[in-house]
C-alpha positions in Angstrom: -2.8 -27.3 9.8 -6.3 -26.3 9.2 -9.1 -28.3 7.4 -12.7 -27.1 7.3 -15.1 -29.7 6.0 -18.6 -28.9 4.7 -19.2 -26.2 7.2 -22.8 -25.0 7.3 -23.9 -22.0 9.7 -27.2 -20.4 10.6 -28.5 -17.8 12.8 -31.6 -18.8 14.7 -34.1 -20.8 12.5 -33.1 -18.7 9.4 -31.8 -19.9 6.2 -28.1 -21.0 6.4 -25.8 -18.0 6.0 -22.8 -20.3 5.1 -23.3 -23.6 3.2 -21.0 -26.5 2.8 -17.9 -24.2 3.2 -14.6 -26.3 2.8 -10.9 -25.2 3.0 -7.6 -26.9 3.5 -4.6 -24.7 4.7 -0.9 -25.7 5.2 1.4 -23.9 7.7 2.7 -20.6 6.4 0.1 -20.2 3.7 -2.0 -17.1 3.0 -5.6 -17.7 2.0 -7.9 -15.0 1.0 -11.8 -15.3 1.4 -13.2 -12.7 -1.1 -16.9 -11.5 -1.4 -19.2 -8.7 -0.9 -20.8 -7.8 2.5 -23.3 -10.5 3.5 -21.5 -13.3 1.7 -20.6 -15.1 4.7 -16.8 -14.6 4.8 -16.6 -13.0 8.2 -19.0 -15.7 9.6 -16.5 -18.3 8.6 -13.6 -16.4 10.4 -15.7 -16.1 13.7 -16.6 -19.6 13.5 -12.9 -20.9 13.4 -12.1 -18.8 16.6 -15.4 -20.0 18.4 -16.8 -16.6 18.2 -20.1 -16.7 16.4 -22.4 -13.9 17.3 -25.9 -14.1 18.9 -27.8 -17.1 17.7 -25.0 -18.2 15.3 -24.4 -21.9 15.3 -22.7 -24.5 13.2 -25.3 -27.0 12.1 -23.0 -29.5 10.2 -19.4 -29.8 9.2 -16.2 -29.7 11.1 -13.2 -27.4 11.7 -9.9 -29.4 12.4 -6.9 -27.6 13.7 -3.6 -29.6 14.0 -5.6 -32.8 13.9 -8.2 -31.6 16.5 -11.7 -30.7 16.2 -12.4 -27.0 17.4 -16.1 -27.5 17.5 -16.2 -28.9 21.2 -13.5 -27.2 23.0 -13.9 -26.2 26.7 -13.5 -22.5 27.7 -10.1 -23.5 29.2 -9.0 -25.1 25.9 -10.1 -21.9 24.0 -8.3 -19.6 26.5 -5.0 -21.5 25.6 -5.6 -21.2 21.9 -7.0 -17.6 21.5 -4.5 -14.8 21.2 -1.5 -17.1 21.4 -1.8 -20.1 18.8 -4.7 -18.5 16.9 -5.2 -14.7 16.9 -7.4 -12.3 15.1 -6.9 -8.8 13.4 -10.1 -6.9 13.3 -11.3 -4.4 10.7 -10.9 -1.6 13.0 -8.4 -2.3 15.7 -8.7 1.1 17.2 -12.3 0.1 18.3 -10.8 -2.9 20.4 -8.5 -0.6 22.4 -9.8 1.1 25.6 -9.7 4.8 24.6 -8.8 6.0 28.2 -5.8 3.7 28.6 -2.4 4.2 27.1 -1.2 1.7 24.6 1.6 0.5 26.7 -0.5 -0.3 29.5 -3.0 -2.3 27.4 -0.2 -4.0 25.5 1.7 -5.1 28.7 -1.7 -6.3 30.3 -2.3 -8.3 27.1 1.2 -9.9 27.3 0.9 -10.7 31.0 -2.5 -12.3 30.5 -0.7 -15.0 28.6 2.7 -15.2 30.1 4.6 -14.9 33.3 7.0 -12.2 32.2 7.7 -9.3 34.5 6.7 -5.8 33.6 10.1 -4.8 32.1 10.2 -8.0 30.0 6.6 -7.6 28.8 7.3 -4.0 27.9 10.5 -4.9 26.0 8.4 -7.5 24.1 5.7 -5.0 23.1 8.4 -2.5 22.0 10.1 -5.1 19.9 6.7 -6.2 18.1 5.8 -2.4 17.5 9.2 -2.1 15.8 8.6 -5.1 13.6 5.3 -3.4 12.1 7.5 -0.4 11.5 5.8 2.1 13.8 8.1 5.1 14.6 9.3 6.0 17.8 7.7 3.2 19.5 8.3 4.4 23.2 6.1 7.4 22.2 3.5 5.0 20.9 3.5 3.1 24.1 2.9 6.4 26.0 0.0 7.4 23.7 -3.7 7.1 24.0 -5.4 5.5 21.0 -7.1 8.9 20.0 -3.6 10.2 19.5 -2.8 7.8 16.7 -3.9 7.7 13.3 -6.0 4.8 11.9 -3.0 3.2 10.2 -1.0 3.3 13.4 -3.9 1.7 15.4 -4.1 -1.0 12.8 -0.4 -1.6 13.1 -0.7 -1.9 16.8 -3.4 -4.5 16.5 -1.4 -6.4 14.0 1.7 -6.3 16.4 -0.4 -7.6 19.2 -2.0 -10.5 17.1 1.6 -11.6 16.3 3.1 -11.2 19.8 3.2 -14.8 20.5 4.1 -16.0 17.0 0.7 -17.7 16.3 0.2 -20.6 14.0 -2.7 -18.9 12.5 -3.9 -15.4 12.3 -7.5 -14.3 11.0 -7.7 -11.0 9.5 -11.1 -9.6 9.0 -11.0 -6.8 6.3 -7.9 -5.3 8.0 -7.2 -2.7 5.6 -10.6 -1.8 4.4 -10.9 1.4 6.6 -7.4 2.8 5.5 -6.2 5.0 2.6 -4.8 3.2 -0.4 -1.2 4.0 0.5 -1.5 2.8 4.2 -3.4 -0.4 2.8 -0.4 -1.3 0.7 2.0 -0.8 3.5 0.1 -2.9 5.9 -0.5 -5.8 3.4 3.2 -5.9 2.6 4.1 -5.9 6.3 1.6 -8.9 6.8 3.5 -10.7 4.1 6.8 -10.0 5.7 5.8 -11.1 9.0 4.2 -14.3 7.6 7.7 -15.1 6.1 9.4 -14.3 9.6 7.2 -16.3 11.6 5.8 -18.8 9.4 2.3 -17.8 10.3 -0.6 -19.0 8.2 -3.0 -16.0 7.5 -6.8 -16.2 6.3 -7.7 -12.8 5.2 -11.2 -11.6 4.5 -11.5 -9.1 2.0 -14.1 -7.5 -0.5 -11.0 -6.4 -2.6 -9.8 -8.9 -5.2 -6.8 -6.8 -5.7 -5.6 -7.5 -2.3 -6.2 -11.1 -2.6 -4.4 -11.4 -5.9 -1.4 -9.6 -4.5 -0.9 -11.5 -1.1 -2.7 -14.8 -1.3 -1.4 -18.2 -2.0 -5.1 -19.4 -2.4 -8.2 -17.6 -3.0 -11.8 -18.6 -2.0 -14.7 -16.6 -3.6 -17.8 -16.6 -1.8 -21.3 -15.3 -2.9 -24.5 -15.7 -0.8 -22.9 -17.9 1.6 -21.7 -20.3 -0.9 -18.2 -20.9 -2.5 -18.3 -20.1 -6.2 -14.4 -20.4 -6.9 -11.5 -21.5 -5.2 -7.9 -22.6 -6.0 -4.4 -21.2 -6.2 -4.1 -17.6 -6.8 -3.0 -18.2 -10.3 -5.9 -20.7 -11.1 -8.7 -18.3 -9.8 -7.1 -15.2 -11.6 -6.3 -17.0 -14.9 -9.1 -19.4 -15.1 -12.1 -18.0 -13.1 -15.1 -20.5 -12.9 -18.0 -18.1 -11.9 -19.3 -14.8 -13.6 -19.0 -13.3 -10.1 -15.4 -14.0 -9.9 -14.9 -12.5 -13.5 -16.7 -9.4 -12.2 -14.3 -9.0 -9.2 -11.3 -9.4 -11.4 -12.5 -6.8 -13.8 -12.9 -4.4 -10.9 -9.2 -4.5 -10.2 -7.6 -1.1 -11.4 -5.6 -0.9 -14.5 -2.6 1.5 -15.4 -1.3 1.8 -18.9 -3.3 -1.2 -19.9 -1.9 -3.5 -17.3 -4.0 -4.9 -14.6 -2.3 -5.2 -11.2 -2.8 -8.8 -10.1 
């Protein structure tokens, strides 16, 4: 479904922030890109959806989605893909919501931007998706302003919106990092359940090896813009190649002598 070949990215004339990044993804897989801040992992995500910031540019390599390069798409082609075929979940979904408009108004507008559903049909679609991410009293959620919801609730709204059109690929940029541990666990589990329901491929960027080890089929470890480890979850956990990966694995909490991976 997705193949990234030797991708190199730089900002302006500075040194490359991502060098020779490669990845192959099958439909319905979950791949986690793990690394500390500044490792280049979020830049890779933004490049996939054509959203590099500022002077960011791809100087070599290719990104192929369903047999077609994403590097030279027109604005119209991107409009057909973004939000429907490829969607994104940000680190803070609350920040992407308009604070002075109710959730329902924003969600219905989002649906209408991509479909010809009438208002009632769009509202029913939104309510159904909010239920799928296990939000309580979804009609009240629709009638709420973003500031009236907790961080976890706003993150669930963002996940629901990202999955509204059953996309083939979801890009999740640190979707749990701003949440408490209990809410993190709930959202990770829900993302896995939704993957199973929609057969959606997910690339999740995280600094938390525990999250990657729990949910990913494959793990890619980045340090300073370079891939230092990659493979199936079992390969990376049981036979890490780099000292950096070993360090990340040691940071996963233990309980009664058992490491939770």
